[in-house]
C-alpha positions in Angstrom: 0.0 0.0 0.0 2.8 2.4 0.8 4.4 2.0 -2.6 1.0 2.7 -4.3 0.4 5.7 -2.1 3.8 7.1 -2.8 3.5 6.7 -6.5 0.0 8.3 -6.6 1.3 11.2 -4.5 4.4 11.9 -6.6 2.6 11.5 -9.9 -0.6 13.2 -8.8 -1.2 15.1 -12.0 -1.0 11.8 -14.0 -3.4 10.1 -11.5 -6.0 12.9 -11.8 -5.7 12.9 -15.6 -6.1 9.1 -15.7 -9.3 9.4 -13.6 -10.6 12.2 -15.8 -9.9 10.1 -18.8 -11.6 7.1 -17.2 -14.7 9.1 -16.4 -14.9 10.5 -19.9 -14.2 7.2 -21.6 -16.7 5.2 -19.6 -19.2 8.0 -19.8 -19.0 8.2 -23.6 -19.2 4.4 -23.9 -22.3 4.2 -21.6 -24.0 7.1 -23.4 -23.5 5.5 -26.8 -24.5 2.0 -25.7 -27.5 3.1 -23.6 -29.0 0.9 -21.0 -30.8 -2.4 -21.2 -32.0 -2.6 -17.6 -34.4 -5.4 -17.0 -36.5 -6.1 -14.0 -37.4 -9.7 -15.0 -36.5 -12.5 -12.6 -37.0 -16.2 -12.4 -37.6 -18.6 -9.5 -36.5 -22.0 -10.7 -38.5 -24.9 -9.2 -41.5 -22.8 -7.9 -45.0 -23.5 -9.1 -45.6 -20.0 -10.4 -42.4 -20.3 -12.5 -43.6 -23.6 -13.9 -46.9 -22.0 -14.9 -45.1 -19.1 -16.6 -42.8 -21.5 -18.5 -45.7 -23.5 -19.7 -47.4 -20.4 -21.1 -44.2 -19.2 -22.7 -43.6 -22.6 -24.4 -47.1 -23.1 -25.7 -48.6 -19.7 -26.2 -47.2 -16.6 -28.0 -46.2 -13.8 -25.7 -47.7 -10.4 -26.0 -45.8 -8.1 -28.3 -45.5 -5.2 -25.9 -46.5 -3.6 -22.6 -50.0 -2.8 -21.5 -51.6 0.1 -19.6 -55.0 0.9 -18.4 -57.3 3.9 -18.7 -59.8 4.0 -15.9 -62.8 6.4 -15.5 -65.5 6.9 -13.0 -68.7 8.8 -13.6 -71.1 10.4 -11.1 -73.8 8.8 -13.2 -73.5 5.8 -15.5 -70.5 5.3 -17.7 -72.9 4.1 -20.4 -74.6 7.5 -20.6 -74.3 9.0 -24.0 -72.3 12.0 -22.9 -69.7 9.9 -21.1 -69.6 7.3 -23.8 -69.0 9.9 -26.5 -66.3 11.7 -24.6 -64.4 8.6 -23.7 -64.8 7.0 -27.1 -63.4 10.1 -28.7 -60.5 10.1 -26.2 -59.8 6.4 -26.8 -59.7 7.1 -30.6 -57.2 9.8 -30.0 -55.1 7.5 -27.8 -55.1 4.9 -30.5 -53.4 7.3 -32.9 -50.4 8.0 -30.6 -47.2 6.3 -31.9 -46.3 2.9 -30.3 -49.9 2.3 -29.3 -50.8 -1.0 -31.1 -54.4 -1.3 -30.0 -57.1 -0.5 -27.4 -59.8 -2.7 -26.0 -62.8 -0.4 -25.2 -65.5 -1.3 -22.6 -68.0 -0.1 -25.2 -66.9 -2.9 -27.6 -68.3 -6.4 -27.6 -64.8 -7.8 -26.6 -64.6 -5.5 -23.6 -68.2 -5.8 -22.3 -67.0 -7.0 -18.9 -64.8 -3.9 -18.4 -67.7 -2.0 -16.8 -68.4 -2.4 -13.1 -71.7 -3.9 -12.0 -73.0 -0.6 -10.7 -72.1 1.1 -13.9 -70.0 3.9 -12.3 -66.5 2.6 -13.3 -65.0 1.4 -16.6 -61.6 0.8 -18.0 -59.9 0.3 -21.3 -56.8 -1.8 -22.0 -54.0 0.0 -24.0 -51.5 -2.3 -25.8 -48.2 -1.0 -26.9 -45.9 -2.3 -29.7 -42.8 -2.3 -27.4 -41.9 -3.3 -23.9 -42.1 -0.5 -21.2 -38.3 0.2 -21.1 -38.3 0.7 -24.9 -41.2 3.1 -25.1 -40.6 6.8 -26.0 -41.2 8.9 -23.0 -42.7 11.7 -25.2 -45.3 9.3 -26.4 -46.2 8.2 -22.9 -46.4 11.8 -21.7 -48.8 12.5 -24.7 -50.9 9.5 -23.7 -51.3 10.7 -20.2 -52.0 14.3 -21.3 -54.6 13.2 -23.8 -56.4 11.0 -21.3 -56.4 13.6 -18.6 -58.1 16.1 -20.9 -61.3 14.1 -20.7 -61.6 14.9 -16.9 -64.3 17.2 -15.7 -68.1 17.5 -15.4 -68.4 14.6 -12.9 -65.9 12.4 -14.8 -62.6 11.2 -13.2 -60.0 9.7 -15.5 -56.8 7.9 -14.2 -54.1 5.8 -15.8 -52.3 2.7 -14.5 -49.8 0.1 -15.6 -46.0 -0.1 -15.8 -45.6 2.3 -18.7 -47.5 5.0 -16.9 -45.5 4.4 -13.7 -42.4 5.4 -15.7 -43.8 8.8 -16.3 -44.2 9.3 -12.5 -40.7 8.3 -11.6 -38.8 11.4 -10.4 -35.1 11.4 -11.1 -32.8 10.7 -8.2 -30.5 13.6 -9.1 -32.1 16.0 -6.7 -32.0 13.4 -3.9 -28.3 12.8 -4.6 -27.6 16.5 -4.6 -29.4 17.0 -1.2 -27.4 14.1 0.2 -24.1 15.5 -1.1 -24.8 19.0 0.3 -25.7 17.5 3.7 -22.5 15.5 3.7 -20.6 18.6 2.8 -22.0 20.5 5.8 -21.1 17.7 8.1 -17.6 17.5 6.7 -17.0 21.2 7.0 -18.1 21.2 10.6 -15.9 18.2 11.3 -12.8 19.5 9.5 -13.2 23.3 9.5 -11.5 23.3 6.1 -13.1 23.8 2.7 -10.5 21.8 0.9 -10.7 18.9 3.4 -14.5 19.0 3.0 -14.3 18.8 -0.8 -11.9 15.9 -1.0 -14.2 13.0 0.3 -17.0 14.3 -1.8 -15.0 14.6 -5.0 -13.5 11.1 -4.4 -16.9 9.5 -3.8 -18.5 11.2 -6.8 -15.6 10.1 -9.1 -15.8 6.5 -7.9 -19.6 6.3 -8.0 -19.7 8.0 -11.4 -17.4 5.5 -13.0 -19.1 2.7 -11.1 -22.7 3.6 -12.3 -21.6 4.1 -15.9 -19.9 0.7 -15.8 -23.2 -0.8 -14.5 -24.9 0.8 -17.5 -22.5 -1.2 -19.8 -23.0 -4.3 -17.7 -26.8 -4.3 -18.4 -25.9 -5.4 -21.9 -24.3 -8.7 -20.7 -26.5 -9.5 -17.6 -29.9 -8.8 -16.1 -29.7 -5.7 -13.9 -33.0 -4.0 -12.9 -33.8 -0.3 -12.7 -33.4 -0.3 -9.0 -29.8 -1.7 -9.2 -28.1 1.6 -10.3 -30.1 3.6 -7.8 -29.1 1.2 -5.0 -25.5 1.3 -6.2 -25.5 5.2 -6.0 -27.1 5.1 -2.6 -24.5 2.7 -1.2 -21.6 4.0 -3.2 -22.0 7.6 -2.1 -22.5 6.6 1.5 -19.4 4.4 1.8 -17.4 6.4 -0.6 -17.6 9.6 1.4 -16.9 7.6 4.6 -13.9 5.8 3.2 -12.3 9.0 2.1 -13.2 10.6 5.5 -11.3 7.9 7.3 -8.2 8.4 5.3 -8.4 12.2 5.4 -8.9 12.1 9.2 -5.7 10.0 9.6 -3.8 12.3 7.2 -4.9 15.4 9.2 -3.9 13.7 12.5 -0.4 12.9 11.0 0.1 16.5 9.9 -0.9 17.8 13.3 1.6 15.5 14.9 4.4 17.1 12.8 4.8 14.6 10.0 5.8 15.9 6.6 3.3 15.9 3.7 4.4 12.9 1.7 5.1 10.7 4.7 1.7 11.7 6.1 -0.2 10.7 2.9 1.7 7.5 2.6 1.1 6.7 6.3 -2.7 7.5 6.0 -3.1 5.1 3.0 -0.9 2.4 4.6 -3.1 2.4 7.7 -6.6 3.8 7.2 -6.3 2.8 3.5 -5.8 -0.8 4.5 -8.9 -0.6 6.7 -10.8 0.8 3.8 -9.7 -2.1 1.6 -10.7 -4.5 4.3 -14.1 -2.9 4.8 -14.8 -2.5 1.1 -13.8 -6.0 0.4 -16.2 -7.4 3.1 -19.1 -5.4 1.5 -18.3 -6.8 -1.9 -17.9 -10.3 -0.6 -21.2 -10.1 1.3 -23.0 -8.7 -1.8 -21.7 -11.4 -4.0 -22.9 -13.9 -1.4 -26.4 -13.1 -2.8 -25.5 -15.3 -5.8 -26.0 -18.4 -3.5 -29.7 -17.6 -3.3 -30.1 -18.4 -7.0 -32.3 -15.5 -7.9 -31.2 -13.6 -11.0 -33.0 -10.4 -9.9 -30.8 -10.2 -6.8 -27.7 -11.0 -8.8 -28.1 -7.8 -10.8 -28.6 -5.7 -7.6 -25.5 -7.3 -6.1 -23.4 -6.6 -9.2 -24.6 -3.0 -9.4 -23.9 -2.3 -5.7 -20.6 -4.1 -5.6 -19.4 -2.3 -8.8 -20.1 1.1 -7.2 -18.3 0.0 -4.0 -15.2 -1.3 -5.8 -14.7 2.0 -7.7 -15.2 4.1 -4.6 -12.5 2.0 -2.9 -10.2 2.4 -5.8 -10.8 6.2 -5.8 -10.0 6.3 -2.1 -6.6 4.6 -2.4 -5.5 6.2 -5.7 -7.3 9.5 -6.5 -7.4 10.7 -2.9 -3.7 10.6 -2.2 -3.1 12.6 -5.4 -5.7 15.2 -4.4 -4.1 15.4 -0.9 -0.8 16.2 -2.6 -2.4 19.1 -4.5 -4.0 20.8 -1.5 -1.0 20.3 0.8 -1.4 21.9 4.2 -4.8 23.2 3.4 -6.2 19.9 4.5 -6.0 21.6 7.9 -8.0 24.6 8.9 -6.3 28.0 9.3 -6.5 27.7 13.1 -5.0 24.2 13.0 -2.2 25.4 10.7 -1.4 28.2 13.1 -1.5 25.8 16.0 1.1 23.4 14.5 3.9 25.2 16.4 2.4 24.0 19.6 3.1 20.6 21.2 2.1 17.8 18.8 -0.9 15.6 19.4 -4.6 16.1 19.7 -5.9 17.3 23.0 -8.5 14.9 24.5 -11.9 16.3 24.2 -15.5 15.3 24.5 -14.9 11.7 23.4 -12.2 11.2 26.0 -14.6 12.5 28.6 -17.3 10.2 27.3 -14.9 7.3 27.7 -14.7 8.1 31.4 -18.5 8.2 31.7 -18.8 4.9 29.7 -16.3 3.2 32.1 -18.0 4.5 35.2 -21.6 3.8 34.1 -21.0 0.7 32.0 -23.8 -1.4 33.6 -26.5 1.2 33.3 -25.4 2.3 29.8 -25.5 -1.4 28.7 -29.0 -1.8 30.0 -30.3 1.5 28.5 -28.8 0.9 25.1 -30.2 -2.7 25.0 -33.6 -1.3 26.0 -33.5 1.2 23.1 -32.6 -1.4 20.6 -35.2 -3.8 21.9 -38.0 -1.3 21.6 -37.0 -0.4 18.0 -36.7 -4.1 17.1 -40.1 -5.2 18.4 -42.0 -4.5 15.2 -39.7 -7.0 13.4 -41.7 -9.8 15.0 -44.6 -9.1 12.7 -42.4 -8.7 9.5 -44.3 -9.8 6.4 -42.4 -10.0 3.1 -44.1 -9.4 -0.2 -44.0 -6.9 -3.1 -45.3 -3.4 -3.4 -47.5 -2.4 -6.4 -49.4 0.6 -7.6 -51.6 0.3 -4.4 -48.6 1.5 -2.4 -47.8 4.5 -4.6 -48.4 8.0 -3.1 -52.1 8.9 -2.9 -51.7 11.8 -5.4 -50.3 9.7 -8.3 -52.6 8.6 -11.2 -51.4 5.0 -10.9 -52.5 4.8 -7.3 -55.9 6.5 -8.1 -56.4 4.0 -11.0 -55.6 1.1 -8.7 -58.1 2.3 -6.2 -60.8 2.9 -8.8 -60.4 -0.7 -10.1 -60.5 -2.1 -6.6 -63.7 -0.1 -5.9 -65.4 -1.1 -9.1 -64.3 -4.7 -9.6 -63.1 -5.8 -6.1 -59.8 -5.7 -4.2 -58.5 -8.8 -5.9 -59.0 -7.5 -9.4 -55.6 -5.8 -9.4 -53.9 -9.2 -8.9 -55.7 -12.2 -10.4 -54.4 -15.7 -10.1 -53.9 -18.0 -13.0 -54.5 -21.7 -12.9 -52.5 -23.1 -15.8 -52.7 -26.7 -17.0 -51.7 -28.8 -20.0 -54.9 -29.9 -21.7 -54.0 -32.1 -24.7 -57.3 -34.0 -24.7 -61.0 -33.4 -24.2 -60.9 -35.2 -20.9 -58.3 -32.8 -19.6 -60.3 -29.8 -20.6 -63.4 -31.2 -18.9 -61.4 -31.8 -15.7 -60.2 -28.2 -15.8 -63.8 -27.0 -16.2 -64.7 -29.1 -13.1 -61.8 -27.6 -11.2 -63.0 -24.1 -12.1 -66.4 -24.9 -10.6 -64.8 -26.2 -7.4 -62.6 -23.1 -7.1 -65.5 -20.8 -7.6 -67.1 -22.3 -4.4 -63.8 -21.8 -2.4 -63.9 -19.2 0.4 -61.8 -16.2 -0.6 -62.6 -16.4 -4.3 -64.6 -13.6 -5.9 -64.8 -14.6 -9.5 -63.6 -17.5 -11.7 -63.3 -17.3 -15.5 -62.1 -20.0 -17.9 -60.3 -18.1 -20.6 -61.4 -18.9 -24.2 -59.0 -21.1 -26.1 -58.8 -22.7 -29.6 -60.1 -26.2 -30.0 -56.6 -27.6 -30.5 -55.1 -25.6 -27.6 -52.7 -27.6 -25.5 -52.9 -25.3 -22.5 -55.9 -24.2 -20.4 -56.1 -21.1 -18.2 -58.5 -20.4 -15.5 -58.4 -16.8 -14.1 -59.2 -16.6 -10.4 -60.0 -13.2 -8.7 -59.5 -13.3 -4.9 -61.8 -11.3 -2.6 -58.7 -9.7 -1.1 -56.0 -7.4 -2.4 -52.7 -8.9 -4.0 -50.7 -7.8 -0.9 -53.2 -9.3 1.7 -52.0 -12.2 3.9 -55.4 -13.7 3.1 -54.5 -13.9 -0.6 -51.3 -15.7 0.3 -53.3 -18.1 2.4 -55.7 -18.6 -0.6 -52.8 -19.5 -2.9 -51.5 -22.1 -0.4 -55.0 -23.5 0.1 -55.5 -23.9 -3.6 -52.2 -25.7 -4.0 -52.4 -27.9 -0.9 -56.1 -28.8 -0.9 -58.4 -27.7 -3.7 -56.3 -28.5 -6.8 -54.9 -31.9 -5.5 -58.5 -33.0 -4.8 -59.5 -32.0 -8.4 -56.5 -33.7 -9.9 -57.2 -37.0 -8.2 -58.1 -39.7 -10.7 -57.1 -37.6 -13.7 -53.9 -36.9 -15.6 -54.3 -33.2 -15.1 -51.4 -31.2 -13.7 -52.4 -27.7 -12.6 -50.0 -24.9 -11.5 -51.0 -21.7 -9.7 -49.4 -18.7 -11.4 -49.8 -15.1 -12.2 -47.9 -12.0 -10.9 -49.4 -12.3 -7.4 -48.4 -15.9 -7.1 -44.9 -15.1 -8.4 -44.4 -12.5 -5.8 -45.7 -14.8 -3.1 -43.3 -17.5 -4.2 -40.5 -15.0 -4.3 -41.2 -14.0 -0.7 -41.4 -17.7 0.4 -38.1 -18.6 -1.3 -36.2 -15.7 0.3 -37.8 -16.2 3.7 -36.7 -19.9 3.6 -33.1 -19.0 2.8 -32.8 -16.0 5.1 -31.6 -18.0 8.2 -28.8 -19.7 6.2 -27.8 -16.4 4.6 -27.7 -14.6 8.0 -25.6 -17.5 9.4 -23.1 -17.2 6.6 -22.8 -13.5 6.8 -22.3 -13.5 10.6 -19.9 -16.4 10.4 -17.8 -14.6 7.8 -17.7 -11.4 9.8 -16.6 -13.4 12.9 -13.9 -15.1 11.0 -12.5 -11.9 9.5 -12.4 -10.2 12.9 -10.9 -13.2 14.6 -8.0 -13.2 12.1 -7.6 -9.4 12.3 -7.7 -8.9 16.1 -6.6 -12.4 17.4 -9.5 -12.5 19.9 -12.6 -14.6 20.5 -14.7 -11.9 22.3 -14.2 -9.1 19.7 -15.8 -11.0 16.8 -18.6 -12.5 19.1 -19.4 -9.0 20.4 -19.4 -7.6 16.9 -21.7 -10.4 15.7 -24.2 -9.7 18.4 -24.0 -6.0 17.6 -24.6 -6.6 13.9 -27.7 -8.7 14.7 -29.0 -6.0 17.1 -28.5 -3.3 14.5 -30.2 -5.4 11.8 -33.2 -6.2 14.0 -33.7 -2.6 15.1 -33.4 -1.3 11.5 -35.9 -3.9 10.2 -38.2 -2.9 13.1 -38.1 0.7 11.9 -38.8 -0.4 8.3 -41.8 -2.5 9.5 -43.2 0.5 11.5 -42.8 2.9 8.6 -43.9 0.8 5.6 -45.8 -2.2 6.8 -47.7 -0.5 9.7 -47.8 2.7 7.6 -46.8 5.0 10.5 -46.4 8.2 8.5 -45.4 6.6 5.2 -48.4 8.2 3.3 -47.8 11.6 4.7 -44.1 11.5 3.9 -44.8 10.5 0.3 -43.9 6.8 0.5 -47.3 5.4 -0.2 -49.8 3.3 1.7 -49.0 0.6 4.2 -48.0 -2.8 2.7 -45.6 -5.7 3.0 -41.8 -5.1 3.1 -40.1 -5.9 -0.2 -39.1 -9.6 -0.2 -35.5 -9.0 -1.4 -34.9 -6.1 1.1 -33.7 -8.2 4.1 -30.9 -10.1 2.2 -29.6 -7.0 0.4 -29.7 -5.0 3.6 -27.9 -7.8 5.5 -25.1 -7.7 3.0 -24.7 -3.9 3.2 -25.1 -3.6 6.9 -22.5 -6.3 7.4 -20.0 -4.2 5.5 -21.0 -0.9 7.2 -20.9 -2.4 10.7 -17.5 -3.8 9.8 -16.3 -0.3 8.9 -17.1 1.1 12.4 -16.0 -2.0 14.2 -12.6 -2.2 12.5 -12.0 1.6 12.9 -12.9 1.5 16.6 -11.4 -1.8 17.7 -8.2 -1.5 15.6 -7.2 1.5 17.6 -8.1 -0.3 20.9 -6.2 -3.3 19.8 -3.1 -1.2 18.9 -3.1 0.3 22.4 -3.7 -3.1 24.0 -0.6 -4.4 22.2 1.5 -1.5 23.5 0.3 -1.4 27.1 -1.7 -4.6 27.9 -4.1 -2.2 29.8 -7.7 -3.0 28.8 -9.1 0.1 30.4 -6.6 2.4 28.7 -7.0 0.6 25.3 -10.8 1.2 25.3 -10.5 4.8 26.5 -7.9 5.7 23.8 -10.0 3.9 21.2 -13.1 5.9 22.0 -11.3 9.2 22.4 -9.6 9.0 19.1 -12.2 7.3 16.9 -15.6 8.4 18.4 -15.6 11.7 16.5 -14.8 10.2 13.1 -17.3 7.3 13.6 -20.1 9.6 14.5 -19.2 12.0 11.7 -19.2 9.1 9.2 -22.5 7.9 10.5 -24.0 11.3 10.2 -22.9 11.6 6.6 -24.3 8.2 5.7 -27.5 9.1 7.5 -27.9 12.3 5.5 -27.2 10.5 2.2 -29.6 7.6 2.9 -32.4 9.9 4.1 -32.0 12.1 1.1 -32.4 9.1 -1.2 -35.6 8.1 0.6 -37.4 11.2 -0.7 -36.6 10.5 -4.4 -40.1 9.2 -5.2 -39.3 5.4 -5.2 -40.9 3.3 -2.5 -38.4 0.5 -2.8 -35.5 3.0 -2.6 -37.2 4.7 0.4 -37.3 1.4 2.2 -33.6 0.9 1.7 -32.9 4.5 2.6 -34.9 4.5 5.8 -33.6 1.1 6.8 -29.9 1.9 6.2 -30.2 5.4 7.8 -31.7 3.8 10.9 -29.1 1.1 10.9 -26.1 3.4 10.7 -27.6 5.8 13.4 -28.3 2.9 15.8 -24.9 1.3 15.0 -22.8 4.4 15.5 -24.7 6.3 18.2 -26.0 3.4 20.3 -23.9 0.4 19.7 -20.3 1.3 18.7 -20.0 4.3 21.0 -22.1 3.2 23.9 -22.9 -0.6 24.1 -19.6 -1.9 22.6 -17.2 0.1 25.0 -19.5 -0.5 28.0 -19.5 -4.2 27.2 -15.8 -4.3 26.7 -15.2 -2.5 30.0 -17.3 -5.2 31.6 -15.4 -8.1 29.9 -12.0 -6.7 31.0 -8.9 -8.6 29.7 -11.0 -11.4 28.3 -11.7 -9.1 25.3 -8.3 -10.0 24.0 -8.1 -13.7 24.9 -7.4 -16.3 22.3 -6.3 -19.9 22.9 -2.7 -20.5 22.0 -3.4 -23.5 19.7 -5.8 -21.4 17.7 -3.4 -18.4 17.6 -0.7 -20.6 16.0 -3.1 -21.9 13.3 -4.7 -18.6 12.2 -3.1 -16.6 9.4 -2.0 -13.1 10.1 -4.0 -10.2 8.6 -2.8 -6.6 9.1 -5.5 -4.0 9.1 -3.5 -1.1 10.4 -0.4 -1.7 8.4 3.2 -2.5 9.5 4.2 -2.1 13.1 5.0 1.5 14.2 8.0 2.6 16.2 7.4 3.8 19.7 7.8 7.4 18.6 5.3 7.1 15.8 2.8 5.3 17.9 2.9 7.7 20.8 -0.6 8.9 21.6 -1.9 11.5 24.0 -3.1 10.4 27.4 -6.8 10.1 27.7 -8.6 11.9 30.5 -8.7 9.7 33.6 -11.2 9.8 36.4 
C-alpha cells in the first residue's frame, strides 16, 4: 500500500488525468451503448415459474407492454355524454405512436370492463414495445390526452408499468441533497473547505465510474432499474466515509508534525488498509447473494458491488493525489497556526465520554439494549411481499387508477391468479372446467373465469380473482389452500397437472423462497464477519461482540422499516405510499450492506483499541484511547451516511425509500447506540477477556494486518486520555 500511495502522491497530476480520462471514456461508452436494464427475474422450481414457463412454451407472448385507462362517472359510464367523450378520447389515444391497440369497454370484446353498478369502466391499451423501450414523449402525450377528458363529474386515471415510468422522479435531486448535507457535516468536522471537498470529490468520481460501468453491464447480464439507484445510494455513503477515514488520519499525521508525503503514505498504509478491508467485506457479502439463486438479486449485487469497488479504488489512488495538490490546506487555518504548539490532539468530548462509559458501564449497557429492543419489536410481525401501484403515493394517477379498479371490480381484481394446465385432450379440458367450478365455491374467491382457447389448444387457463388485495395475507393463504387442498383433490383420478401462477403468485413464491433462505444467509454473513475479525484482532470476544451488535443493528433497523412501511406510520404523509408488505428482497440486500457498514465502524474502533492493547496490555486504557480517538470520526461518518440515505428516501421510489430509511436507521443505531455506547460498555465489563485467544488457535490462524506495519514507539505515541 505504501508504494502505491507514494506513486500516486508523486505522480498526482497523472493520476488525476487518468481518472478524468476514465470518467470521460466510460461516460461516452455508456452514453453510446445506452441501458438495457431489465426487472425480470426467475424462480426455478417454484409452481408459479412452472406456470409461466408452460405459457411461454405453448402460447405466443404479448408483443408489448400494456396500460389501463380507468374512468368513474357520477352517473353511469354508459350514458351517451360519457360514452361519446371517452370513445373520442380512446380514438385519440389509438393514434399515438407505439400504441398498437385499445380494447374499449364499449366494444363487444370489452363488455366485462364495466363495473356492476355502472360507475367505473376501464380500457386496456396495448403497446408495440416493452415498457423500457417506449418513447417517454409518447407516454407523456398518452397521459396528457387521457387527462383532458376529466371534468363534469368524470374522473380519468391511468395505470400500468408504462404509466409508472412517467411518475418516476429522477434521483439527481436526492443525490444533490445528500451530497450537500454530507458537505455540511464534513465542513463542521474539518473546518477546512478543501478537506471538506476531498471526500465528496473522491466519492463522486468513484460512484460516477461505477454507475456508468453498470450501464454497460446491463448489456451482458440482467440488472434491474433499482440496481443503479441502490448502487448510487450505497456507493455515495461508503465512498464519502472511506475518504473521510483516510483524510482524518492524514490530518492527524500533519498535526503530529509529519511531513506531507510521509503523512499521505502513512494514511493510505493504515486507514487505507482498513478501507480495503471494509470495502472487500461489503463486496464479498454482496456477491454472497448469488448463492440464493435469484437472478433479480444477482443484478442488484453486481450494481452495488461495482459502485463500492470503484469508490475504494478512488479512495486509495485518487485521494492521495488530491491530498498532494491541497497540501497543508487539509488543515483549517486555526490548525495550521497551532502546529507550532506541542504535537498531538488534546483529548476532548470523546475522551470524557470514555470516562463516563467506564463509570456507568452497567446502566449504559441496560439502557442501550432497551432502546434497541424497543426499536426491534415490530420485526416480530415482519411480512415480506412486493409493493405495487396500491402502495404508490395517494396523489399519483397510478394509485388512483388502482383504487378505482378495486372499488369497481373488487380488491383482488388488481392481482388475479392464473390456474395453468396442460390440456392435450378433451378429458383434460373437462377436468379443468370441473376444477373451475370447485374453485368458484372456495372461500376467498370472488370470481372465476375460464379463458377462451382454440379447439386444438394444449394449455388451459382459469383466471381466479380473490376477494382480497394482492398484498393481503389472506390472498397468500388462498394460494396455499388452492395448491395444498383444492387442486390436488380435483387432480385425483385424472392426468391433469395444474399450476397456480400469475404475478401475485410469483411475488408470493419470491417471498417464500427468500424467507426460507434467510436464516442460512444470515448465518453465513455473521460467520464470515466473525472469521475476519478473529483473524484481524486475534480475539474470540471481539468477533462475538461484533456479531451480536450486527444482529441487534439489523433487528432494530428492520423494526423501523416495518413500522414505517408495513404499519404505515407516516409513510403516506411522507410520500412513501400506503402501508404494505416489506419488499421480499430487502432483508438479504440490507444484511449484505449492513454487514459491511458495521465492519467499517468495528474495524475503525477496535483496531485503535487493539493497537493500544498491544503496546500497554491495559484494557481500560485501550478502550479509553480507542473511543477518544475514533468516536468523532465514527459519528461524523454515520451522520454523513444518515444524510445521504435519508435524502435518497425522498426520491419518489418506495423501494429505494425502504432501503434509505432502513440503512439510515441502521447506521444511526450502530454508531450512536452500539459502537460508541454498548460496545465500549460491554468491553469494560469483559475486561482482559476481550483479548483472549487460545494458544493453539493463535498458531493456526493466518495473520492479517488491518493497520499496516508495526509502528515505532515514537510514531505510535498517543496523548493520554482523561482519567477519572
